[in-house]
N, C-alpha and C positions, 0 to 999 in steps of 0.2 A: 903567263899572262902575255897577251900580244903587246908588242912594242908601243903601238899607238894608244892602247888602253892604259899602259903603264905611264906613258907621258901625260895622259889626261889626268890620272890620279895625282901625279906630282904637281902638275899645273894647278889643280884644284887646291891642294894643300898649301902651295905657295900663295895663292890668292887669298885663302883663309888666313894664313899667317900675316899677310900684309894688312888685311882688314883689322885684325886684332892689334897689330902695331899702331895703326891709325887711331884706334880708340884706347890704346894704352892698357890692354888686357892680355892675359896669357892665352895662348891657343890651346883649346881642349878638343882633341880629336873626336869626331863623330864617325867611327869606323863604318865602312861600306856594308858590313855584315850586321850592323845594329839597326834598330828600327826607330822611326819617328812616328808620332801620331799626326795624321794629316786629314784634312777635310776634303771630301770629294769635290767641293766647290772650287778648289784650287785649279782643277782641270778645265773650268768653264771660261776662264779669262776674266772673271770678276776681279776688281782691284779695290783696294790695295791687297797685297799679300802680307800677312802678319806671321810672326813667329815668336815663341817664348821658350826659354829653356829652364826646366827644373833640373835638379841633380840626376845624373844617369842612374838607372837601376836595372839590374838583370840584363836583358838583351835589348834595352832601349837607350837612346842617346839623351833622353830628357826633353827633346824638342817636340813642340806642338805647333803645327802650321795650318793656317786657314786663310780664306779670302773674304773680303768684306770688312765691315767695321768690328763686329764682336762675334766671338764663337758662340755656337748654340749650346744650350745646356742639355740637349738630347744626348743620352749616353752613346748613341751610335754615330754621333757627328764626326768623331775622329776614328779613322781606321789605321791599323798598323801597316807600315810600308818600310821595307829595307832602304837605307840611304842610297844604295847602288841603283835603285829604281827611280830616284828623284829626277834624273835626267829626262825621263819620260813624262813626268808630272809637272815639274816646275824647276827647270834648270837654273833660273835666276836666283833661287834661294840657296843654292849650294855654297856660295861664297860666304854666307853668314853662319854656317854650321860649326865653325871653329870657335865661335864666341862661347865664353864659359857659362856655366849655369848661373842664373840670376840676371840674364840679359835678354833683351827683346830687339826685334827689328820690324820695320815696316818698309815695304818697297812698292813702288808703282812707277810708271813711266815718268822720268824727270823728278823722281822723289826718292830719298833714302833717309831713314831715321833709325838710329841705333842708340839704345839707352839701357842703363842699369836699372833693375827692379829687384832689390833685395828680398821682397816678399816672396819671390819665386823659389827661394831657398828653403822656405818653411812649408814643406809638403806634408 
């Protein structure tokens, strides 16, 4: 791995750990080789960006990320994307990916909200 890429990975993990410390929760890694479910609308600039985390399963992190107020119920709304490709889609969400299952976030310019949602653990 190139030195600059390696530094970026550690910086991201440090930023995630700091956010978890801020909210008093353990850091749960979302490995770069695992997948998130993400809505294509995230690439459009629509705000806010929302994320929720179910327990990880198989090759997924448990994260679902979308833009706008509510996710669509259309089964094709979320597409799989490796965490390592999020820098191309929505780099501002990467710092939230260390939050544990059962947590949500919402971010927009000058806005950040992070909260626990235990119902996400009952999948």
